[in-house]
C-alpha positions as protocol buffer text, in pm:
chain_id: "A"
residue {
  index: 1
  type: UNK
  ca { x: -2129 y: 4667 z: -5547 }
}
residue {
  index: 2
  type: UNK
  ca { x: -2457 y: 4545 z: -5702 }
}
residue {
  index: 3
  type: UNK
  ca { x: -2492 y: 4166 z: -5766 }
}
residue {
  index: 4
  type: UNK
  ca { x: -2324 y: 4026 z: -6081 }
}
residue {
  index: 5
  type: UNK
  ca { x: -2645 y: 3869 z: -6192 }
}
residue {
  index: 6
  type: UNK
  ca { x: -2716 y: 4214 z: -6338 }
}
residue {
  index: 7
  type: UNK
  ca { x: -2666 y: 4140 z: -6712 }
}
residue {
  index: 8
  type: UNK
  ca { x: -2519 y: 4489 z: -6762 }
}
residue {
  index: 9
  type: UNK
  ca { x: -2226 y: 4390 z: -6558 }
}
residue {
  index: 10
  type: UNK
  ca { x: -2129 y: 4073 z: -6733 }
}
residue {
  index: 11
  type: UNK
  ca { x: -2196 y: 4135 z: -7098 }
}
residue {
  index: 12
  type: UNK
  ca { x: -1997 y: 4292 z: -7384 }
}
residue {
  index: 13
  type: UNK
  ca { x: -1667 y: 4426 z: -7233 }
}
residue {
  index: 14
  type: UNK
  ca { x: -1337 y: 4448 z: -7418 }
}
residue {
  index: 15
  type: UNK
  ca { x: -1075 y: 4193 z: -7298 }
}
residue {
  index: 16
  type: UNK
  ca { x: -870 y: 4484 z: -7153 }
}
residue {
  index: 17
  type: UNK
  ca { x: -1162 y: 4615 z: -6950 }
}
residue {
  index: 18
  type: UNK
  ca { x: -1185 y: 4609 z: -6573 }
}
residue {
  index: 19
  type: UNK
  ca { x: -1112 y: 4274 z: -6399 }
}
residue {
  index: 20
  type: UNK
  ca { x: -1413 y: 4054 z: -6337 }
}
residue {
  index: 21
  type: UNK
  ca { x: -1518 y: 4000 z: -5962 }
}
residue {
  index: 22
  type: UNK
  ca { x: -1462 y: 3655 z: -5817 }
}
residue {
  index: 23
  type: UNK
  ca { x: -1670 y: 3511 z: -5532 }
}
residue {
  index: 24
  type: UNK
  ca { x: -1491 y: 3526 z: -5192 }
}
residue {
  index: 25
  type: UNK
  ca { x: -1459 y: 3176 z: -5027 }
}
residue {
  index: 26
  type: UNK
  ca { x: -1772 y: 3086 z: -4847 }
}
residue {
  index: 27
  type: UNK
  ca { x: -1951 y: 3417 z: -4924 }
}
residue {
  index: 28
  type: UNK
  ca { x: -2176 y: 3338 z: -5199 }
}
residue {
  index: 29
  type: UNK
  ca { x: -2223 y: 3491 z: -5539 }
}
residue {
  index: 30
  type: UNK
  ca { x: -2305 y: 3835 z: -5405 }
}
residue {
  index: 31
  type: UNK
  ca { x: -1969 y: 3896 z: -5247 }
}
residue {
  index: 32
  type: UNK
  ca { x: -1662 y: 3933 z: -5480 }
}
residue {
  index: 33
  type: UNK
  ca { x: -1303 y: 4024 z: -5515 }
}
residue {
  index: 34
  type: UNK
  ca { x: -1153 y: 4153 z: -5829 }
}
residue {
  index: 35
  type: UNK
  ca { x: -948 y: 3933 z: -6049 }
}
residue {
  index: 36
  type: UNK
  ca { x: -783 y: 3956 z: -6398 }
}
residue {
  index: 37
  type: UNK
  ca { x: -816 y: 3698 z: -6676 }
}
residue {
  index: 38
  type: UNK
  ca { x: -492 y: 3528 z: -6826 }
}
residue {
  index: 39
  type: UNK
  ca { x: -603 y: 3599 z: -7180 }
}
residue {
  index: 40
  type: UNK
  ca { x: -419 y: 3570 z: -7502 }
}
residue {
  index: 41
  type: UNK
  ca { x: -295 y: 3932 z: -7469 }
}
residue {
  index: 42
  type: UNK
  ca { x: -125 y: 3853 z: -7133 }
}
residue {
  index: 43
  type: UNK
  ca { x: -12 y: 3488 z: -7157 }
}
residue {
  index: 44
  type: UNK
  ca { x: 365 y: 3464 z: -7054 }
}
residue {
  index: 45
  type: UNK
  ca { x: 592 y: 3422 z: -7330 }
}
residue {
  index: 46
  type: UNK
  ca { x: 837 y: 3193 z: -7156 }
}
residue {
  index: 47
  type: UNK
  ca { x: 601 y: 2886 z: -7154 }
}
residue {
  index: 48
  type: UNK
  ca { x: 702 y: 2562 z: -7345 }
}
residue {
  index: 49
  type: UNK
  ca { x: 603 y: 2587 z: -7691 }
}
residue {
  index: 50
  type: UNK
  ca { x: 536 y: 2325 z: -7970 }
}
residue {
  index: 51
  type: UNK
  ca { x: 793 y: 2317 z: -8246 }
}
residue {
  index: 52
  type: UNK
  ca { x: 502 y: 2412 z: -8477 }
}
residue {
  index: 53
  type: UNK
  ca { x: 439 y: 2736 z: -8284 }
}
residue {
  index: 54
  type: UNK
  ca { x: 691 y: 2946 z: -8467 }
}
residue {
  index: 55
  type: UNK
  ca { x: 502 y: 2889 z: -8798 }
}
residue {
  index: 56
  type: UNK
  ca { x: 336 y: 3203 z: -8928 }
}
residue {
  index: 57
  type: UNK
  ca { x: -23 y: 3231 z: -8818 }
}
residue {
  index: 58
  type: UNK
  ca { x: -272 y: 3152 z: -9092 }
}
residue {
  index: 59
  type: UNK
  ca { x: -553 y: 3316 z: -8901 }
}
residue {
  index: 60
  type: UNK
  ca { x: -528 y: 3659 z: -8739 }
}
residue {
  index: 61
  type: UNK
  ca { x: -767 y: 3856 z: -8525 }
}
residue {
  index: 62
  type: UNK
  ca { x: -857 y: 4207 z: -8659 }
}
residue {
  index: 63
  type: UNK
  ca { x: -1095 y: 4288 z: -8368 }
}
residue {
  index: 64
  type: UNK
  ca { x: -1231 y: 4127 z: -8054 }
}
residue {
  index: 65
  type: UNK
  ca { x: -1524 y: 4176 z: -7814 }
}
residue {
  index: 66
  type: UNK
  ca { x: -1622 y: 4010 z: -7494 }
}
residue {
  index: 67
  type: UNK
  ca { x: -1962 y: 3860 z: -7525 }
}
residue {
  index: 68
  type: UNK
  ca { x: -2007 y: 3708 z: -7152 }
}
residue {
  index: 69
  type: UNK
  ca { x: -1821 y: 3618 z: -6853 }
}
residue {
  index: 70
  type: UNK
  ca { x: -1888 y: 3454 z: -6509 }
}
residue {
  index: 71
  type: UNK
  ca { x: -1650 y: 3339 z: -6218 }
}
residue {
  index: 72
  type: UNK
  ca { x: -1564 y: 3032 z: -6428 }
}
residue {
  index: 73
  type: UNK
  ca { x: -1517 y: 3131 z: -6792 }
}
residue {
  index: 74
  type: UNK
  ca { x: -1500 y: 3409 z: -7042 }
}
residue {
  index: 75
  type: UNK
  ca { x: -1642 y: 3407 z: -7392 }
}
residue {
  index: 76
  type: UNK
  ca { x: -1513 y: 3639 z: -7659 }
}
residue {
  index: 77
  type: UNK
  ca { x: -1593 y: 3677 z: -8034 }
}
residue {
  index: 78
  type: UNK
  ca { x: -1308 y: 3761 z: -8278 }
}
residue {
  index: 79
  type: UNK
  ca { x: -1336 y: 3904 z: -8613 }
}
residue {
  index: 80
  type: UNK
  ca { x: -1058 y: 3709 z: -8801 }
}
residue {
  index: 81
  type: UNK
  ca { x: -865 y: 3726 z: -9144 }
}
residue {
  index: 82
  type: UNK
  ca { x: -748 y: 3415 z: -9289 }
}
residue {
  index: 83
  type: UNK
  ca { x: -428 y: 3383 z: -9495 }
}
residue {
  index: 84
  type: UNK
  ca { x: -647 y: 3335 z: -9811 }
}
residue {
  index: 85
  type: UNK
  ca { x: -791 y: 3670 z: -9753 }
}
residue {
  index: 86
  type: UNK
  ca { x: -1137 y: 3545 z: -9628 }
}
residue {
  index: 87
  type: UNK
  ca { x: -1286 y: 3715 z: -9334 }
}
residue {
  index: 88
  type: UNK
  ca { x: -1486 y: 3545 z: -9060 }
}
residue {
  index: 89
  type: UNK
  ca { x: -1558 y: 3523 z: -8675 }
}
residue {
  index: 90
  type: UNK
  ca { x: -1427 y: 3290 z: -8415 }
}
residue {
  index: 91
  type: UNK
  ca { x: -1582 y: 3230 z: -8079 }
}
residue {
  index: 92
  type: UNK
  ca { x: -1333 y: 3143 z: -7796 }
}
residue {
  index: 93
  type: UNK
  ca { x: -1411 y: 3020 z: -7449 }
}
residue {
  index: 94
  type: UNK
  ca { x: -1131 y: 3127 z: -7210 }
}
residue {
  index: 95
  type: UNK
  ca { x: -1081 y: 2934 z: -6881 }
}
residue {
  index: 96
  type: UNK
  ca { x: -791 y: 2928 z: -6624 }
}
residue {
  index: 97
  type: UNK
  ca { x: -550 y: 2655 z: -6617 }
}
residue {
  index: 98
  type: UNK
  ca { x: -631 y: 2321 z: -6473 }
}
residue {
  index: 99
  type: UNK
  ca { x: -475 y: 1992 z: -6350 }
}
residue {
  index: 100
  type: UNK
  ca { x: -542 y: 1627 z: -6395 }
}
residue {
  index: 101
  type: UNK
  ca { x: -391 y: 1371 z: -6169 }
}
residue {
  index: 102
  type: UNK
  ca { x: -313 y: 994 z: -6207 }
}
residue {
  index: 103
  type: UNK
  ca { x: -320 y: 871 z: -5843 }
}
residue {
  index: 104
  type: UNK
  ca { x: -155 y: 531 z: -5869 }
}
residue {
  index: 105
  type: UNK
  ca { x: -47 y: 284 z: -5584 }
}
residue {
  index: 106
  type: UNK
  ca { x: 82 y: -56 z: -5698 }
}
residue {
  index: 107
  type: UNK
  ca { x: -174 y: -200 z: -5948 }
}
residue {
  index: 108
  type: UNK
  ca { x: -463 y: 31 z: -5853 }
}
residue {
  index: 109
  type: UNK
  ca { x: -576 y: 374 z: -5958 }
}
residue {
  index: 110
  type: UNK
  ca { x: -816 y: 619 z: -5800 }
}
residue {
  index: 111
  type: UNK
  ca { x: -1109 y: 759 z: -5997 }
}
residue {
  index: 112
  type: UNK
  ca { x: -1388 y: 1001 z: -5923 }
}
residue {
  index: 113
  type: UNK
  ca { x: -1744 y: 982 z: -6024 }
}
residue {
  index: 114
  type: UNK
  ca { x: -1985 y: 1278 z: -6047 }
}
residue {
  index: 115
  type: UNK
  ca { x: -2279 y: 1426 z: -6233 }
}
residue {
  index: 116
  type: UNK
  ca { x: -2173 y: 1615 z: -6534 }
}
residue {
  index: 117
  type: UNK
  ca { x: -2439 y: 1874 z: -6615 }
}
residue {
  index: 118
  type: UNK
  ca { x: -2347 y: 1925 z: -6983 }
}
residue {
  index: 119
  type: UNK
  ca { x: -2403 y: 1566 z: -7074 }
}
residue {
  index: 120
  type: UNK
  ca { x: -2672 y: 1500 z: -6802 }
}
residue {
  index: 121
  type: UNK
  ca { x: -2490 y: 1186 z: -6687 }
}
residue {
  index: 122
  type: UNK
  ca { x: -2270 y: 1060 z: -6403 }
}
residue {
  index: 123
  type: UNK
  ca { x: -1911 y: 1015 z: -6533 }
}
residue {
  index: 124
  type: UNK
  ca { x: -1606 y: 830 z: -6411 }
}
residue {
  index: 125
  type: UNK
  ca { x: -1279 y: 1017 z: -6468 }
}
residue {
  index: 126
  type: UNK
  ca { x: -944 y: 1089 z: -6316 }
}
residue {
  index: 127
  type: UNK
  ca { x: -930 y: 1364 z: -6040 }
}
residue {
  index: 128
  type: UNK
  ca { x: -909 y: 1703 z: -6220 }
}
residue {
  index: 129
  type: UNK
  ca { x: -1004 y: 2071 z: -6208 }
}
residue {
  index: 130
  type: UNK
  ca { x: -894 y: 2417 z: -6163 }
}
residue {
  index: 131
  type: UNK
  ca { x: -916 y: 2710 z: -5913 }
}
residue {
  index: 132
  type: UNK
  ca { x: -1052 y: 2997 z: -6134 }
}
residue {
  index: 133
  type: UNK
  ca { x: -737 y: 3192 z: -6099 }
}
residue {
  index: 134
  type: UNK
  ca { x: -400 y: 3236 z: -6266 }
}
residue {
  index: 135
  type: UNK
  ca { x: -170 y: 2945 z: -6186 }
}
residue {
  index: 136
  type: UNK
  ca { x: 191 y: 3006 z: -6064 }
}
residue {
  index: 137
  type: UNK
  ca { x: 253 y: 2667 z: -5932 }
}
residue {
  index: 138
  type: UNK
  ca { x: 94 y: 2371 z: -6119 }
}
residue {
  index: 139
  type: UNK
  ca { x: 202 y: 2108 z: -5866 }
}
residue {
  index: 140
  type: UNK
  ca { x: 10 y: 2308 z: -5593 }
}
residue {
  index: 141
  type: UNK
  ca { x: -291 y: 2312 z: -5788 }
}
residue {
  index: 142
  type: UNK
  ca { x: -275 y: 1935 z: -5855 }
}
residue {
  index: 143
  type: UNK
  ca { x: -221 y: 1859 z: -5496 }
}
residue {
  index: 144
  type: UNK
  ca { x: -504 y: 2081 z: -5396 }
}
residue {
  index: 145
  type: UNK
  ca { x: -739 y: 1915 z: -5648 }
}
residue {
  index: 146
  type: UNK
  ca { x: -634 y: 1563 z: -5535 }
}
residue {
  index: 147
  type: UNK
  ca { x: -715 y: 1662 z: -5187 }
}
residue {
  index: 148
  type: UNK
  ca { x: -1032 y: 1823 z: -5254 }
}
residue {
  index: 149
  type: UNK
  ca { x: -1179 y: 1546 z: -5467 }
}
residue {
  index: 150
  type: UNK
  ca { x: -1023 y: 1231 z: -5309 }
}
residue {
  index: 151
  type: UNK
  ca { x: -877 y: 1320 z: -4982 }
}
residue {
  index: 152
  type: UNK
  ca { x: -547 y: 1179 z: -5097 }
}
residue {
  index: 153
  type: UNK
  ca { x: -196 y: 1313 z: -5006 }
}
residue {
  index: 154
  type: UNK
  ca { x: 86 y: 1200 z: -5234 }
}
residue {
  index: 155
  type: UNK
  ca { x: 451 y: 1173 z: -5131 }
}
residue {
  index: 156
  type: UNK
  ca { x: 566 y: 1218 z: -5494 }
}
residue {
  index: 157
  type: UNK
  ca { x: 419 y: 1417 z: -5778 }
}
residue {
  index: 158
  type: UNK
  ca { x: 575 y: 1356 z: -6120 }
}
residue {
  index: 159
  type: UNK
  ca { x: 505 y: 1626 z: -6380 }
}
residue {
  index: 160
  type: UNK
  ca { x: 418 y: 1444 z: -6715 }
}
residue {
  index: 161
  type: UNK
  ca { x: 352 y: 1749 z: -6923 }
}
residue {
  index: 162
  type: UNK
  ca { x: 54 y: 1969 z: -7033 }
}
residue {
  index: 163
  type: UNK
  ca { x: -206 y: 1965 z: -7290 }
}
residue {
  index: 164
  type: UNK
  ca { x: -478 y: 2199 z: -7448 }
}
residue {
  index: 165
  type: UNK
  ca { x: -838 y: 2106 z: -7371 }
}
residue {
  index: 166
  type: UNK
  ca { x: -1061 y: 2113 z: -7675 }
}
residue {
  index: 167
  type: UNK
  ca { x: -886 y: 2398 z: -7850 }
}
residue {
  index: 168
  type: UNK
  ca { x: -1123 y: 2398 z: -8136 }
}
residue {
  index: 169
  type: UNK
  ca { x: -1316 y: 2642 z: -7920 }
}
residue {
  index: 170
  type: UNK
  ca { x: -1160 y: 2662 z: -7590 }
}
residue {
  index: 171
  type: UNK
  ca { x: -827 y: 2817 z: -7469 }
}
residue {
  index: 172
  type: UNK
  ca { x: -744 y: 2619 z: -7154 }
}
residue {
  index: 173
  type: UNK
  ca { x: -426 y: 2443 z: -7043 }
}
residue {
  index: 174
  type: UNK
  ca { x: -422 y: 2123 z: -6835 }
}
residue {
  index: 175
  type: UNK
  ca { x: -114 y: 2009 z: -6643 }
}
residue {
  index: 176
  type: UNK
  ca { x: -81 y: 1624 z: -6603 }
}
residue {
  index: 177
  type: UNK
  ca { x: 71 y: 1485 z: -6286 }
}
residue {
  index: 178
  type: UNK
  ca { x: 142 y: 1122 z: -6165 }
}
residue {
  index: 179
  type: UNK
  ca { x: 70 y: 1097 z: -5790 }
}
residue {
  index: 180
  type: UNK
  ca { x: 233 y: 809 z: -5585 }
}
residue {
  index: 181
  type: UNK
  ca { x: 296 y: 733 z: -5231 }
}
residue {
  index: 182
  type: UNK
  ca { x: -59 y: 784 z: -5151 }
}
residue {
  index: 183
  type: UNK
  ca { x: -208 y: 822 z: -4792 }
}
residue {
  index: 184
  type: UNK
  ca { x: -577 y: 905 z: -4705 }
}
residue {
  index: 185
  type: UNK
  ca { x: -673 y: 1218 z: -4546 }
}
residue {
  index: 186
  type: UNK
  ca { x: -988 y: 1427 z: -4515 }
}
residue {
  index: 187
  type: UNK
  ca { x: -1155 y: 1545 z: -4829 }
}
residue {
  index: 188
  type: UNK
  ca { x: -1201 y: 1899 z: -4887 }
}
residue {
  index: 189
  type: UNK
  ca { x: -1466 y: 1935 z: -5159 }
}
residue {
  index: 190
  type: UNK
  ca { x: -1613 y: 2278 z: -5270 }
}
residue {
  index: 191
  type: UNK
  ca { x: -1993 y: 2326 z: -5324 }
}
residue {
  index: 192
  type: UNK
  ca { x: -1970 y: 2207 z: -5688 }
}
residue {
  index: 193
  type: UNK
  ca { x: -1833 y: 1884 z: -5579 }
}
residue {
  index: 194
  type: UNK
  ca { x: -2120 y: 1775 z: -5347 }
}
residue {
  index: 195
  type: UNK
  ca { x: -2198 y: 1443 z: -5516 }
}
residue {
  index: 196
  type: UNK
  ca { x: -1853 y: 1301 z: -5600 }
}
residue {
  index: 197
  type: UNK
  ca { x: -1780 y: 940 z: -5526 }
}
residue {
  index: 198
  type: UNK
  ca { x: -1428 y: 806 z: -5507 }
}
residue {
  index: 199
  type: UNK
  ca { x: -1307 y: 457 z: -5570 }
}
residue {
  index: 200
  type: UNK
  ca { x: -982 y: 269 z: -5646 }
}
residue {
  index: 201
  type: UNK
  ca { x: -997 y: 12 z: -5917 }
}
residue {
  index: 202
  type: UNK
  ca { x: -722 y: -226 z: -6056 }
}
residue {
  index: 203
  type: UNK
  ca { x: -542 y: -61 z: -6347 }
}
residue {
  index: 204
  type: UNK
  ca { x: -648 y: -362 z: -6577 }
}
residue {
  index: 205
  type: UNK
  ca { x: -1020 y: -263 z: -6492 }
}
residue {
  index: 206
  type: UNK
  ca { x: -967 y: 92 z: -6552 }
}
residue {
  index: 207
  type: UNK
  ca { x: -829 y: 24 z: -6903 }
}
residue {
  index: 208
  type: UNK
  ca { x: -1120 y: -218 z: -6970 }
}
residue {
  index: 209
  type: UNK
  ca { x: -1347 y: 70 z: -6859 }
}
residue {
  index: 210
  type: UNK
  ca { x: -1206 y: 298 z: -7120 }
}
residue {
  index: 211
  type: UNK
  ca { x: -1218 y: 32 z: -7394 }
}
residue {
  index: 212
  type: UNK
  ca { x: -1585 y: -43 z: -7308 }
}
residue {
  index: 213
  type: UNK
  ca { x: -1681 y: 323 z: -7291 }
}
residue {
  index: 214
  type: UNK
  ca { x: -1755 y: 327 z: -6919 }
}
residue {
  index: 215
  type: UNK
  ca { x: -1489 y: 604 z: -6920 }
}
residue {
  index: 216
  type: UNK
  ca { x: -1542 y: 859 z: -7190 }
}
residue {
  index: 217
  type: UNK
  ca { x: -1371 y: 1165 z: -7057 }
}
residue {
  index: 218
  type: UNK
  ca { x: -1112 y: 1286 z: -7316 }
}
residue {
  index: 219
  type: UNK
  ca { x: -887 y: 1439 z: -7061 }
}
residue {
  index: 220
  type: UNK
  ca { x: -861 y: 1101 z: -6869 }
}
residue {
  index: 221
  type: UNK
  ca { x: -796 y: 903 z: -7181 }
}
residue {
  index: 222
  type: UNK
  ca { x: -528 y: 1157 z: -7297 }
}
residue {
  index: 223
  type: UNK
  ca { x: -356 y: 1177 z: -6950 }
}
residue {
  index: 224
  type: UNK
  ca { x: -349 y: 786 z: -6947 }
}
residue {
  index: 225
  type: UNK
  ca { x: -182 y: 785 z: -7292 }
}
residue {
  index: 226
  type: UNK
  ca { x: 69 y: 1035 z: -7184 }
}
residue {
  index: 227
  type: UNK
  ca { x: 139 y: 844 z: -6874 }
}
residue {
  index: 228
  type: UNK
  ca { x: 198 y: 525 z: -7074 }
}
residue {
  index: 229
  type: UNK
  ca { x: 444 y: 687 z: -7306 }
}
residue {
  index: 230
  type: UNK
  ca { x: 626 y: 845 z: -7010 }
}
residue {
  index: 231
  type: UNK
  ca { x: 648 y: 505 z: -6851 }
}
residue {
  index: 232
  type: UNK
  ca { x: 783 y: 326 z: -7144 }
}
residue {
  index: 233
  type: UNK
  ca { x: 1070 y: 588 z: -7144 }
}
residue {
  index: 234
  type: UNK
  ca { x: 1137 y: 567 z: -6780 }
}
residue {
  index: 235
  type: UNK
  ca { x: 1138 y: 193 z: -6692 }
}
residue {
  index: 236
  type: UNK
  ca { x: 1399 y: 220 z: -6426 }
}
residue {
  index: 237
  type: UNK
  ca { x: 1274 y: 542 z: -6254 }
}
residue {
  index: 238
  type: UNK
  ca { x: 905 y: 472 z: -6296 }
}
residue {
  index: 239
  type: UNK
  ca { x: 763 y: 430 z: -5938 }
}
residue {
  index: 240
  type: UNK
  ca { x: 475 y: 221 z: -6074 }
}
């Protein structure tokens, strides 16, 4: 198979076309295995739905084309029809499911800091990420990301829920977990996480970092808010 850098292999395919090759572990970008995307057309119907999801769609797709894809994301452009009869287009970035983890022990929480290319800054945030593949067990993904980025193992993982990330243009689900009973093991970062720094800070300091703008990651802020609401409703069973 020729290298995927050939533009003819990565541009303008219909969403039901052949699966996109995925790099094999440790083999680089010129060795691939095939994989299929979990797109709007194949998303399982038995996932928890918002009470508003039963409402009749006010925007429908009349045609769709794939513009670009790589091992981490897929971009499609849909021709749409609004309920007022107006036509338009909508660009959608599709990414596989991800997880974000709140590692808390006593009055301390673990954060990671890394360079975020899109904003050209180093950023402090909760451990999070995905595996560029369909997710069958969100907890397994969360435990894997926690180990990869921090080297931590959790005795307990509590599922707090899930949320959409930036659904104005992206279709990606993020699962939220509380990790407790932490013990340190070896980190297992991938090649994209070469510059990660890990630190634990008092929870009060973490909250002040968010208020001061030292932490601006939307997923981190949303996960913390979800955790606080969960904790307020589980005062007895809450481990922290």
